[in-house]
Structure formats: C-alpha cells, structure tokens
N, C-alpha and C positions, 0 to 999 in steps of 0.2 A: 298577673296570676294571684299574687298575694292579696291584692285588693278584692278580687272575686272571692277568695277563700275567707277573707275577713267578713264580707257581706253574708256569706253562708253561715258564718258563726252567729251573726246577729239574729238571723231568722231562726236558727235552732234554739237560741236562748229565749227569745220573746214568745215563741209558741209554747215552750215548756212552762213558762211562768204565767202568761196571761190566761191560759186554760185553767190554772189552779185558782186564780183570784183576779177578778176584773178591776179591783180597786188599786192595783199598782201595775207599773209598767217598767220593763228593763230594757235598756239600750246597752249592748256590748260594743264599746268603741275599740279602736285599735290598741290603745294602751290604758284604757280606763273603763269604768262602768258607771252608768247613770241610771238611778232608780228614782221614779216618782211614785209617791204613795199618798192617796187621798184617804184621810182618816175622819172618823166621826167627830161631831162637835164636842162630845164628851172628852176626847183626847187632846183637843186643841191646847188646853192649859197645861198639858203634860208633854208638850213637844220635846222637852229636854230628855225625856225617857224613851224616845224613839231612836233606834240604832240600826245601822248597817254594819254587821260585825261589831266592832267597838266604837264606830264613828257616829257622831250625832249628825243631824241634817246639815247640808251645806247652806241651804236656804229653807225658810218656812214662811208660808203665807196663809191668811184666812180668806176663804172664798165667800162670795155673797150668800151662799146657802148656809154659812156658819161652819162648814166643814173646813178641815185644814189640808194644805198641800205641802208635804215634805219632799224635798229633793236632795238626794245624795249623789254627789258626783266626785268620785275619787279614783286615784290610780289603782291599777290591778294589784300592785305590790303592797298596798296599804290596807288599813281597816281589818287586819287579821283575816284577809281573804286567803283561803287555802287553794293551792295549786296542785293538781294531780295530772300526771302524764300517763296515758294508757293507749296502747295501740297507736293510731294516727291522730290522736286528739289531745289537746291541752284543755283541761277542765278547771275553771275557776269557780269556787263555790263559797257561799257564806250564808248568813241568816239575816232576815229583816225582822226586827223584834220590837215589841213594846214591853218595857220592863218597869212596872210601877215600883218594884222593890229591887234593891241591889243584889248582885250575885252573892251567895250561890242559890238564892231563891230563883225558881224558874220564871221564864217570860210568860206574860199573860197572853200575848199574841206572838206567833212565830211563823214565818214563811221561808221556805228554802229558795235561795237565789242561785242560779247557775248560768255561766257563760261557757260556751264550747267553741274552741277554735281548731281548725285543721292544722296538724303539725307540719311545718315546712320540711321539704325534702332535705335530708342530710343534717337535720337539727341535732345539736348536742346541748345538754342542759347549760344554761348561761352561767351558772355559778361555777361550772367546771372550767375555769380559766386558771392557768398556772399561777399559784400564789408565790411560793418560794422556789419553785422548781424551774429548771431550764433544760432544754434539749435541742440538739441540732437536727436539721432536717434536710433532706435532699431527695431528688427524684420525684418531686411533687408531693412528698409526705411530710407532715408536720407532727412531731411527737410532743406530748405534754405529760407533766407530773405535777401533783399538788397534794397538799395536806387538807383533809376535810375535817369538819367539826364532828363531835361524837355521834350525832344522830344523822349524819350524812346529808344534811340539808343545805350546806354551804361550805365556804372555805373556812379553815381553822383561823380563829382570831388570836391564837397564841401558839408559840412554838415551844412552850415549856410543858413537859409531860412527867408526872410523878411515876416513879418506878412501879411497874405492874399494871399501869393503865394502858389503854389501847391507842394506837396511832393509825387512823384510817388514811391510807395512801391510795390515791387515784392516779391511774396512768391511762393514756388514750393515744390513738393515732387518728389524725384528721385525714380521711381517705380521699377527699376531693374527687378527682376524676378516675381514681383507681377502682378496680373491682373490689367487692367486699373483702375486708381483711380481718383477721383475728389478731388481737394484741396479746402478746405473751411477755412475761418477765423471765428471761433466760437465766439471769444471775443478778443478785443484789447483795451488797455488803455495806456495813456501816464503817465509817472511818472518821478520824478527827480532822481531816483536811479536805478541802474542796476539790483537790486533785489527787488521784491515786499515783503512788510511786512504788517502786519495788520494795522499799523499806517501810512502807506504810503499815501500821498496825490496824487490822481489820477484824470485824465481827461478821461471820457468814450468816446471811438471812435466807437467800435462795441460792441453791447450788445444783450441780448435777443436771444441768439443762432443764431447769424449771421445777425443781423439788423444793418446796418450802421447808427447809431443814429446821427453822426456828419453831415450826409448829409441832415438832416431836418433843422438843425439850420444854417448850412453853405452850401457850394457847393461841398462837397466831394461826390464821387460816385465810383463804380467799373467800370473799362473799359472792353470792350469785351475781352473774353479770346482768346488766340492764341492756347491754348492746355488745356484740362480739368485738367491736373495735375499742372497747374500754375494759379495764380490769380493776378490781378493788381489793387491795391487800389490807387485812385487818391485823396489824402488827402489834404484838404486846411489847411494851417497852422493856428494855434489858439493862443489865448492870454495866455493860461496856461503856467506858468513858463517862461515868457518872459525874454530873456537874460541869462537864465540858461541852463545847460545841461539837455536834455530831452531824455528819453528812451521809445521806443514803445514796449510794452509787448503784445504778441499775443498767443492765443491758436490755433494751426494749426491742422486741422482734415483732414485725408485722408478717403474718403468715396466712396460708390458705385455710379458711375456716372449716373446710371439709376434710383436711388431712392432719392426722396426729401421728407422731412416732416418738421413739424414746428421746429424740433430740428436741422435738417441738411439742411441748406439753405444759400444763399447769397442774401440779400435783400438790395436795396438802394431806396432812396426817389426821385421820379421824380417831380421836382418842376413845370414843365409845366402842368402836369396832377393832381398834388396834391395827388398822390397815391404812395404806395410802389410797387416795381416791383421785381420779381424774376430774377436775372441776367441770369440764364441758361435756363429758359423757362418762358417767360412772361405770357403764357397761364395758368400757375399754380401760378400766383401771389396771389391767395387767401391764400396761405401759409404764406404770409407776413402780412396779416391783423393783426396778433397778435403783430406786432412790436410796436403798440401804446398802448399795454396793457401788457400781459405777455405770453410768448410762452412756456407754460408748456405742457409736454406730457400728452396724455389721460391716458395712463397706465404707471406705473413705470416699467422700464426695469429690467429684472432679471440680476443677476451678470454674469451668463454664456452667456447671449444673446448679451452683448456688445462686439464688436470686440476688440481684444487686439492689442496693438502696433500701433494703428492708430492715436493717439493723441500725440502731442508734444507741449511744451511751448518754445517760442522763444523770444529773445530780440534783438531789433535793435537800435543802437545808439553808442555814444551820438550824438545828433544833437541839434542845437540851433536856436530858433526863435527870431528874433529881430524886434523891432518896426520900421515901415516905412509906413507912411500913404499913400504914393504914390502907394504902391503895392496892396492896397485893391481893390478887383474886385467885383463890383456889380453882382448879379446872372444873370441879363439879358445880361451881356456881356461875360459870361464864355463860352469858346469854349474848349471842351474836345478833346484831341488827339485821333487819330484813331489807331487801331491795325489791321494789316493785318491778315486775317484769314487763317487757314489751315496749320499751322506750324507742 
C-alpha cells in the first residue's frame, strides 16, 4: 500500500512542475528528491550559483549542445526543504534558483518545486517522540510527553528555561486499534522530585479536573489541537524551585472525543475576556465555570462505569528555571504560536 501511495506522490509532483517549465524535471523518491535542470550555455560558467534550496548541484555536466545539466539529489530533510502537513497530505516544497548575487538580493531565476505524499493512516509527526518524558501504558494504549522547542518544530534542545519564558509541553496517546480518543490533562503539578510523595512540595499547574490554573495567574494556555489525540500546553515558567531540577507530573486521560463534562475537559483562562474557555468547543464553556470553585461530579460514578486503562500518570523532566528579569513578558505583549490544523 505504501509503495502505491509513494508512486502516486511522484506523479502529483512531476505533473505540477513539468507543466510549469519543460527544462527541469522532478523525481520525488521515498526519502529524497532528485531534480535535473538543463540550463543555457550562458549559465554554464556560473554553475556554482545554481541552488535547490541552499544546496548546490550534486553533479554538473556540459552537454554537446553547450548547455549544462545540473542534478540535485538530496534527502527530503536537507537543503532547507520545507515540510507542511495538511489534511491527508505531506507536502515538501523548496525553490530551484539561479542567484548571480548573494542574498538578500533576489534570484534572477526561480522555480517552485513541490513533492506531495499521501499521509499514512495513524501518522503522528516524527519529531513528537518523547524527549525527557516517560509514561506507562496498558490496554493497548501508549502515552507520551515531551518538551518542544519554542516554534513547535521539533524537540527542545535544552531543558534550561529563563523565568517568564514559555515551556511548550506536548502530550499524546497512541491509539493503535482503539476508537478515536481525546487526550486530556486532568491534573499537572511541578515538583522537585521525579516521584511524588505525601510530603512533596508542589506547584499546581492544572487542577480541578482539567482547569489550567496557572493561566489565571500567569500567561499559560492550551494551543489549538492538530489532532484530538494530542494536546499542547504552552506553560509560562514560574518562580517555584528557581535554579533547582523541576519535574512536571501529569495525569493523562484518554476520553471519548464527543463527550465533555465537568470532570473531562480542558479549560484555560482568556485574559482578554476574563473568562474560562473550553479548548475543544468554546460554545460549551459553561463546563469551565466550576474552575473558580470545585468541579465535583453530580453523581458518584460506579466502579464498573469508569472506563479502564484510559488513565496514566506521566513525569517530564528534569528541567531548570533560572532567574532572568529581562525575559519576563507582560501579558499584553504575549503572542502565542499557531498550530496548523488538520494533521
């Protein structure tokens, strides 16, 4: 099946490019891209100024006609090739250029290059593999947590965060053969130990069955989801245990994506409106009103009615928050990153 999908991707890409210019050809291979470009005799002596992204030709030859043939053959993860995931497609794009002058001067010749692949069923972004986090799993479910970098394009390269900066935290559940599930953070606290004990000193982050309490005192909030089975917490670093190793302890819950109640929700505080908002359906934000009091169920659930194997405890860390007054961000200047929808 994957082989067939890959072949479909090649056809999509070649048709899109060859129609635009017959002097170059694009082959979208499984893990790489191969572009051949026939250039005029005038450009032969300037072959070093031909680029695919920021890469020079892999090989260059002069044809009997005096024209030149530049071949670019590189991995899809190189040459500043940009990847975008939308709907059921993975789209890799870059530019084929002739630059007689160095940047920032514009290219004299530029062609858009694109390869389109069909997204595999159940795909999760490859960079979203646990970095510092761990979680147990059972019942066919595997839970993950990880720290992301500031622009959400990969795993964090450092676990050191200046006070007031943001800590992007990703959590997800690998559904495998289960029905579609919604991933929720029921409770999160920061502690100075990898294991919580009754005497542990903790800093509350998410309380009251899914209320992001830290968002009311600081600027933390949830970011829009790219998939129901994953959640992004944009946590502003805090004064708790400055300079010490800190661990983020969370209770992860996999739940029915169509059912919300006061016990199963993700609520954050919107400072612009002064109100709590339900991340997944703002029209049901009344479920978040209990965040300022106590989100207790109307009726106590029976032992047999609670789904089994859908709750896991996870710990992320260690990370360290350090004092740096220059990094504190007033709420009116906070800009939250965007997340492309439809993954």
